[in-house]
N, C-alpha and C positions, 0 to 999 in steps of 0.2 A: 423355097425358104432353107435357111442355113441348116445344116445336120441330116442326119438320116433317119427314115421312119420307116423302113421294111420290117419284115417280122424278126428280122435277127436281133433287134434292140427293143422291140415292144415288150417283151417280159422285164427287160431291165427297167424300163419306164415303170412298168405296173409296179415293180418290187419298190422302186423309189416313192411312187406314190403311197403304197404302204407305210414306208417310213416317216414319211411326213405327216400322215395321219397319226401313227403311232406317236410321234413327239407331241402333237396337240393334246393327245389323250393323256400322256404323262405329264402335260404342263397341267392339266384340268384335274390332275390326281386319280384319273381311273386306270390303276394299275393293271387289271386284267386284260383290258383292252389294247394298252400299250403292247404287253407283253404277246398277245394274239397277232398283233400288226408285226413285230418284231418276226414271228415264226414264219408268217405269212412271206415277208419279206425275203426270210430265208430259203424258202421252198422256192420263189422265184429264181432267187440266184443259183440254186443248184441246178437249175435246167437251161439259163440262158445260155450259157456257153456251148451245150450240145444242140440248143436249137440253131445257133448262130454258124455252127460247123456245118450244118446241111446246106448252107448256099456257098457259092463260090464268091467271095468277094475281092474287091480291089483293096491294094494296099492301103489307100485312104480310111476305106470302110473298116477294116482291120486295126488301125491306129485309131479310129474314132471308137471303134468296141473297146478297146483296152482303155481309153481315158475316161467314156461314159460308165464303164463298169466300176472302175475305181472310185470315180466320184458318188457314184450311188451307195458303194458299200461304205465310203467314208460317213454319207448323210445315215444309213440304216443300221450299220453295225459298229460306227464310231460314236456319232452323236446320240442314238436313239438308247443304247444301253446306258450310257451314263445319264441321260434323264432318266430312264427307268429307275437306275439305282437312288438318284437324288429324290425321287418320289416316293419309293418303298424307305428310304433310311434317313430321309430330311435333308435340308439345304442346310448342312453346316460347314464349318471351315474346313474340318477334314475332310467329309464326304466331297466337298466341292474341288477340293486340291487332287484328289484320287481322280475325280472325273475329269480334270484337264488333265491329268497324267496319260490318263488312259485313251482321249481324245487325241492326244499329241503322239501317242504310241502308234494310233493307228493310222494317222495321217502319215508318220514318218515310213511305216512299213508299205502302206500303199503307194506312195512316191517312188519307194525302193523298186517295188515289184513292177510299177509301170516302166523304168528305166530299164531293169533286168529283162523284163518279157519282150521289150521291143528288141533288145540285143540278141535274144534267143531266137526270136523269129527271124533273123537275119541269116542264121546258121543252121536251125533246125525246122523241121514241117510237122504241122499235127500240134496237140496239145501238151504241155509240159506233165512230167510224169512224176516228179517230187515239187515239195515245197519247202522253202527254208524259213523256220520259223512257224509260228502257229497262224492260220489265216484269220482273217479279222472277221471272215462268216462264220467262224465257229461260234462265235457268242450268240449266234440265231438259238443254239441248241444249248449252250453252256448257261446261258442268263435264264431262259425260262425253267429249264431243268431244274437246276440248283436253287433257284430262286422258289420254284411253286412248291418244291420238296421241302425248302425250309420252312415256308409257310404253312403247309399241309401238317410239318411236325411240329409246328408252333414254336421253333427254335429263333433266338433272337436276330432276325434276319437283319435287323437294322444297325446291328454291332459288327456281325460276320461279313455280310456281302461288298461292303465296299475293299476288304481286303482282297477277297476272290476277284474283285475286278481288278485290283493292282497286280494281282498274280497272272491273270490273264492279260494284261497290258505289257509286262515282263516277257510274257511268252510271245508276244507280237514281234520283238525285236531281239529275239534270243536266235542265233542263227544255227538251229539244229534242224536236221531233215526229216521231211515227214512226206511218207508216199501218199500220193494223190489218190482218193478212194476210186475204185472201178464200180462196177455196176452193183455188187454185193453191199460194197461199204456203204454206198449211197442210200441202198435200201435198209441199210442198219439204221444210217444217220435220220432217215426218213421215220423209223420205229421210234428214235428217240425223239425226234420232233413229235411225234403222236403222244409219247409218255409226257413231254413237256406240257402239251396242251392238257392232258389229262391232270396233271399236278397244278398246274396253274388254276383250272377250273375247278380242282377239288379244296386247292389250298385258299382260294379268294373267294370260295363259295359264300354268299349271302346268308 
């Protein structure tokens, strides 16, 4: 069969499945389920690279891993947050335009990352130490935490959140250096993810 199916990519596939399910929930108007799917996709992405690094891979497997990871990220952290925003804020011309801009910025950043990562691996070994611009995967924390908090505090999310999404989109393609989080940083992000889950549940309580 075309492709790779060993344990180094299975978590990426699972995360992509969460992204697809999340989009269907957003389309159906189930905001809570869509946000939870986004967070689970982010959890999968947080550890898929670490799992992949435990196996000695061929050059083809490594290049496939780069491509499949970015394709999954575009789906989970590009399309899904835009759909969630439209679900929460309404399908209006301005919101739709911001969603399109967000998706395109995620697409551009991921395409650039693929090129940059392949070039980096020709001269360096191991994983990268810094990012240039805000990683698209950060939306797995930013969107649930801020949207959940806004809903919990009964803020006008429908008016505020599209602009937050636009700011995140601009950060995707702004060339500032950001250090890749180590284990402690990942634990902090995991704690923020738990906080986001709590805020989503409380903010969208029936």
